[in-house]
C-alpha positions as CSV (number, residue, x, y, z in Angstrom):
1,X,-99.9,-72.2,-127.0
2,X,-102.8,-71.4,-124.7
3,X,-101.2,-73.4,-121.9
4,X,-98.2,-71.2,-122.2
5,X,-100.3,-68.1,-122.1
6,X,-102.1,-69.3,-118.9
7,X,-98.7,-70.1,-117.3
8,X,-97.3,-66.7,-118.2
9,X,-100.4,-64.5,-117.4
10,X,-101.9,-66.4,-114.4
11,X,-99.4,-68.7,-112.7
12,X,-96.1,-66.8,-113.2
13,X,-97.3,-63.5,-111.6
14,X,-98.2,-65.5,-108.5
15,X,-94.8,-67.1,-108.3
16,X,-93.1,-63.7,-108.8
17,X,-94.6,-62.4,-105.6
18,X,-94.0,-65.7,-103.8
19,X,-90.3,-65.4,-104.9
20,X,-90.1,-61.9,-103.5
21,X,-91.4,-63.2,-100.1
22,X,-89.0,-66.2,-100.3
23,X,-85.8,-64.1,-100.9
24,X,-86.8,-61.3,-98.4
25,X,-87.4,-64.1,-95.8
26,X,-84.0,-65.6,-96.5
27,X,-82.3,-62.2,-96.1
28,X,-84.1,-60.6,-93.2
29,X,-85.6,-63.7,-91.3
30,X,-89.1,-62.2,-90.8
31,X,-91.3,-63.6,-88.0
32,X,-93.5,-66.1,-89.9
33,X,-95.9,-66.5,-87.0
34,X,-96.6,-62.8,-87.1
35,X,-97.2,-62.8,-90.9
36,X,-99.5,-65.8,-90.5
37,X,-101.5,-64.1,-87.7
38,X,-101.8,-61.0,-89.8
39,X,-103.3,-63.0,-92.6
40,X,-105.6,-65.1,-90.4
41,X,-106.9,-62.5,-88.0
42,X,-106.8,-59.3,-90.2
43,X,-106.6,-59.7,-93.9
44,X,-108.6,-62.8,-94.6
45,X,-111.6,-61.9,-92.4
46,X,-111.6,-58.4,-93.9
47,X,-111.4,-59.8,-97.4
48,X,-114.2,-62.4,-96.8
49,X,-116.5,-59.7,-95.3
50,X,-116.0,-57.2,-98.1
51,X,-116.4,-59.7,-100.9
52,X,-119.4,-61.5,-99.5
53,X,-121.1,-58.3,-98.6
54,X,-120.6,-56.7,-102.0
55,X,-121.4,-59.7,-104.2
56,X,-124.9,-60.7,-105.4
57,X,-125.5,-64.4,-104.8
58,X,-128.3,-66.7,-103.6
59,X,-128.7,-68.9,-100.6
60,X,-129.1,-71.7,-103.0
61,X,-125.6,-71.1,-104.4
62,X,-124.1,-71.1,-100.9
63,X,-125.8,-74.4,-100.1
64,X,-124.7,-76.0,-103.4
65,X,-121.1,-75.0,-102.7
66,X,-121.3,-76.3,-99.2
67,X,-122.7,-79.6,-100.5
68,X,-119.9,-79.8,-103.1
69,X,-117.2,-79.1,-100.4
70,X,-118.5,-81.7,-98.0
71,X,-118.8,-84.4,-100.6
72,X,-115.4,-83.5,-102.0
73,X,-113.5,-83.7,-98.7
74,X,-115.3,-86.8,-97.5
75,X,-114.3,-88.7,-100.7
76,X,-110.7,-87.4,-100.3
77,X,-110.7,-88.5,-96.7
78,X,-111.6,-92.1,-97.5
79,X,-109.2,-92.4,-100.5
80,X,-106.3,-91.0,-98.5
81,X,-107.0,-93.2,-95.5
82,X,-107.1,-96.2,-97.8
83,X,-103.8,-95.3,-99.5
84,X,-102.2,-94.5,-96.2
85,X,-103.1,-97.9,-94.9
86,X,-102.1,-99.6,-98.1
87,X,-98.5,-98.1,-98.0
88,X,-98.2,-98.9,-94.3
89,X,-98.2,-95.5,-92.7
90,X,-98.4,-95.5,-88.9
91,X,-101.3,-93.7,-87.3
92,X,-99.7,-90.3,-86.7
93,X,-98.1,-90.1,-90.2
94,X,-101.3,-91.3,-91.8
95,X,-103.2,-88.4,-90.2
96,X,-100.7,-85.9,-91.5
97,X,-100.9,-87.6,-94.9
98,X,-104.7,-87.4,-95.0
99,X,-104.7,-83.8,-93.9
100,X,-102.2,-82.9,-96.7
101,X,-104.7,-84.3,-99.2
102,X,-107.9,-82.8,-97.7
103,X,-106.6,-79.3,-96.9
104,X,-105.8,-77.2,-100.0
105,X,-104.5,-73.7,-100.3
106,X,-107.7,-71.8,-101.0
107,X,-106.4,-68.5,-99.6
108,X,-103.0,-67.2,-100.5
109,X,-102.9,-69.3,-103.7
110,X,-106.5,-70.0,-104.7
111,X,-107.7,-66.4,-104.4
112,X,-105.0,-64.9,-106.6
113,X,-105.5,-67.6,-109.2
114,X,-109.3,-67.0,-109.2
115,X,-108.7,-63.2,-109.4
116,X,-106.5,-63.6,-112.5
117,X,-108.6,-66.3,-114.2
118,X,-112.0,-64.5,-113.8
119,X,-110.5,-60.9,-113.8
120,X,-112.4,-59.9,-110.7
121,X,-115.7,-61.4,-111.7
122,X,-117.9,-61.1,-108.6
123,X,-119.5,-64.5,-109.0
124,X,-116.2,-66.3,-109.5
125,X,-114.6,-64.6,-106.5
126,X,-117.6,-65.1,-104.2
127,X,-117.4,-68.9,-104.9
128,X,-113.7,-68.8,-104.1
129,X,-114.3,-66.8,-100.9
130,X,-116.9,-69.4,-99.7
131,X,-114.5,-72.2,-100.5
132,X,-111.7,-70.4,-98.6
133,X,-114.0,-69.9,-95.6
134,X,-115.2,-73.5,-95.5
135,X,-111.6,-74.8,-95.9
136,X,-110.2,-72.6,-93.1
137,X,-113.1,-73.5,-90.7
138,X,-112.5,-77.2,-91.5
139,X,-108.8,-77.0,-91.1
140,X,-108.8,-75.2,-87.8
141,X,-111.5,-77.5,-86.3
142,X,-111.2,-81.0,-87.6
143,X,-107.5,-80.6,-88.7
144,X,-106.4,-79.7,-85.2
145,X,-108.7,-82.2,-83.6
146,X,-107.3,-85.0,-85.8
147,X,-103.8,-84.3,-84.7
148,X,-104.6,-84.0,-81.0
149,X,-106.6,-87.2,-81.2
150,X,-103.5,-89.0,-82.3
151,X,-101.9,-88.5,-78.9
152,X,-104.5,-87.3,-76.4
153,X,-108.0,-87.8,-77.9
154,X,-109.1,-84.6,-76.3
155,X,-112.3,-83.0,-77.8
156,X,-111.4,-79.5,-76.7
157,X,-109.9,-78.8,-80.1
158,X,-113.4,-78.5,-81.5
159,X,-113.8,-75.2,-79.5
160,X,-111.3,-73.7,-82.0
161,X,-114.2,-73.7,-84.5
162,X,-115.8,-70.8,-82.7
163,X,-112.5,-68.8,-82.4
164,X,-112.2,-68.5,-86.2
165,X,-112.6,-64.8,-87.2
166,X,-113.4,-65.8,-90.8
167,X,-116.4,-67.7,-89.6
168,X,-117.9,-64.5,-88.2
169,X,-116.8,-62.5,-91.2
170,X,-118.6,-64.9,-93.4
171,X,-121.8,-64.8,-91.2
172,X,-121.8,-61.0,-91.1
173,X,-121.0,-60.6,-94.8
174,X,-123.7,-63.0,-95.9
175,X,-126.4,-61.8,-93.4
176,X,-126.0,-58.1,-94.2
177,X,-125.9,-58.9,-97.9
178,X,-129.1,-61.0,-97.8
179,X,-130.9,-58.6,-95.6
180,X,-129.8,-55.7,-97.7
181,X,-128.5,-53.7,-94.7
182,X,-126.4,-50.8,-95.5
183,X,-122.9,-50.8,-93.9
184,X,-121.6,-47.3,-92.9
185,X,-118.8,-46.0,-95.1
186,X,-116.4,-45.8,-92.1
187,X,-116.6,-49.6,-91.9
188,X,-116.9,-50.5,-95.6
189,X,-114.1,-48.4,-96.8
190,X,-111.5,-49.9,-94.4
191,X,-112.8,-53.4,-95.2
192,X,-112.2,-52.7,-98.9
193,X,-108.7,-51.4,-98.2
194,X,-108.0,-54.6,-96.3
195,X,-109.4,-56.7,-99.1
196,X,-107.2,-55.0,-101.6
197,X,-104.1,-55.7,-99.5
198,X,-104.9,-59.4,-99.0
199,X,-103.8,-61.0,-102.2
200,X,-100.3,-59.5,-102.4
201,X,-99.5,-60.0,-98.7
202,X,-100.9,-63.5,-98.8
203,X,-98.6,-64.5,-101.7
204,X,-95.7,-62.8,-100.0
205,X,-96.4,-64.8,-96.8
206,X,-96.6,-68.0,-98.7
207,X,-93.2,-67.4,-100.2
208,X,-91.8,-66.6,-96.8
209,X,-93.3,-69.7,-95.4
210,X,-91.8,-71.9,-98.1
211,X,-88.4,-70.3,-97.4
212,X,-88.5,-71.7,-93.8
213,X,-89.4,-75.3,-94.8
214,X,-86.7,-77.8,-94.0
215,X,-86.8,-81.5,-94.7
216,X,-84.5,-84.3,-93.8
217,X,-86.3,-87.6,-94.6
218,X,-87.0,-89.3,-98.0
219,X,-89.6,-88.4,-100.5
220,X,-91.3,-91.8,-100.9
221,X,-94.6,-91.2,-99.3
222,X,-94.7,-87.5,-100.4
223,X,-95.3,-88.6,-104.0
224,X,-98.5,-90.3,-103.0
225,X,-99.8,-87.1,-101.5
226,X,-98.8,-85.1,-104.6
227,X,-100.7,-87.4,-106.9
228,X,-103.8,-87.4,-104.7
229,X,-103.8,-83.6,-104.1
230,X,-102.9,-82.4,-107.6
231,X,-104.3,-85.1,-109.9
232,X,-106.9,-87.2,-108.1
233,X,-108.4,-84.2,-106.3
234,X,-109.4,-82.3,-109.5
235,X,-110.6,-85.6,-111.1
236,X,-113.0,-86.1,-108.1
237,X,-114.2,-82.5,-108.4
238,X,-114.8,-83.0,-112.1
239,X,-116.9,-86.1,-111.4
240,X,-119.0,-84.3,-108.8
241,X,-119.5,-81.3,-111.2
242,X,-120.7,-83.6,-114.0
243,X,-122.9,-85.7,-111.6
244,X,-124.8,-82.6,-110.4
245,X,-124.7,-80.9,-113.8
246,X,-123.0,-77.8,-112.7
247,X,-122.1,-75.4,-115.5
248,X,-120.5,-72.1,-116.4
249,X,-118.5,-70.0,-114.0
250,X,-119.6,-72.0,-111.0
251,X,-118.3,-75.2,-112.6
252,X,-115.0,-73.5,-113.6
253,X,-114.5,-72.0,-110.1
254,X,-115.1,-75.2,-108.3
255,X,-112.9,-77.2,-110.6
256,X,-110.0,-74.7,-110.4
257,X,-110.4,-74.4,-106.6
258,X,-110.1,-78.2,-106.2
259,X,-106.7,-78.2,-108.0
260,X,-104.8,-76.0,-105.4
261,X,-101.7,-77.4,-103.7
262,X,-101.6,-78.5,-100.1
263,X,-102.4,-75.8,-97.6
264,X,-99.3,-74.3,-95.8
265,X,-101.4,-74.4,-92.6
266,X,-101.5,-78.2,-92.7
267,X,-97.7,-78.1,-92.1
268,X,-98.1,-75.3,-89.5
269,X,-100.5,-77.4,-87.3
270,X,-98.4,-80.5,-87.8
271,X,-95.4,-78.5,-86.4
272,X,-97.6,-77.1,-83.6
273,X,-98.6,-80.6,-82.5
274,X,-95.3,-82.3,-83.4
275,X,-96.9,-84.8,-85.7
276,X,-94.4,-85.5,-88.5
277,X,-93.8,-81.8,-89.3
278,X,-90.9,-82.6,-91.7
279,X,-93.1,-84.9,-93.7
280,X,-95.9,-82.2,-93.9
281,X,-93.4,-79.5,-94.9
282,X,-92.0,-81.6,-97.8
283,X,-95.6,-82.1,-99.1
284,X,-96.3,-78.4,-99.0
285,X,-93.1,-77.4,-100.7
286,X,-93.3,-79.9,-103.6
287,X,-97.1,-79.6,-104.1
288,X,-96.7,-75.8,-104.4
289,X,-93.9,-76.2,-107.0
290,X,-95.6,-78.9,-109.1
291,X,-98.9,-77.0,-109.0
292,X,-97.5,-74.5,-111.5
293,X,-97.9,-77.3,-114.1
294,X,-101.1,-79.0,-112.8
295,X,-103.1,-75.8,-112.1
296,X,-102.2,-74.5,-115.5
297,X,-103.6,-77.6,-117.1
298,X,-106.8,-77.5,-114.9
299,X,-107.4,-73.9,-115.9
300,X,-107.1,-74.8,-119.6
301,X,-109.4,-77.8,-119.1
302,X,-111.9,-75.6,-117.2
303,X,-112.1,-73.2,-120.2
304,X,-112.4,-76.1,-122.6
305,X,-115.1,-77.9,-120.7
306,X,-117.1,-75.1,-119.2
307,X,-116.1,-71.9,-120.9
């Protein structure tokens, strides 16, 4: 019964907005690149700054989340590399496969789930915002580098790390918060307006992105990615949480964040660098669909184990 309530009250509202984005994209053929840039360069940085500036948290909490994130993605990297080699994926496809497991949708899926689960609790949201920031910095630095390295080995992709607006939004938000520096209302009010708009437009964009996904090849190797991302990922997070004896809302937030489906941006960069884009798109589509079930179960377990 509780699983159904979670599905109805938390997961279904998310898919309703995604469905609106999906059908509007099918009818009007919106420019997905523009929607993506609107999220990356406008909504997400504003959201990150507003939330990190207004939330009370310690430097210790930030470092603990950073440690969790690093440990989590490193374990996922080695497991996905091993599985990719085991099933005989060639170098380029194995890179896309590994990225699909490591890069999860912390933004336009994870933030709305967190908001509904914790009903706007500042601590829960600040944890999700930090995870979102770290995930995006990781994706647009290592993620791009890994795909370029398949063909060219160029290191210039690492410079993209310093072009990430959410990196500076995080630094400013945390610094001004920790130093207790007052931000003028003519800056803070627009930032809060941007933050309020982020969730609905992010879900709309996700639905529109899903509507553009096309696939032509078989699903054989997609299933391995789905299992690793949606089942093994949360299991690894749970092991880390228990190992470091994390409790309460922090444990719940990290556990739920780890269960998100594959990031749409992993398919975007695969398309950009022409590295098995159809394979990446299939993984995004099916992991998003199946996550309705797996994320529901993880939310239920998080309440049972850490509530």
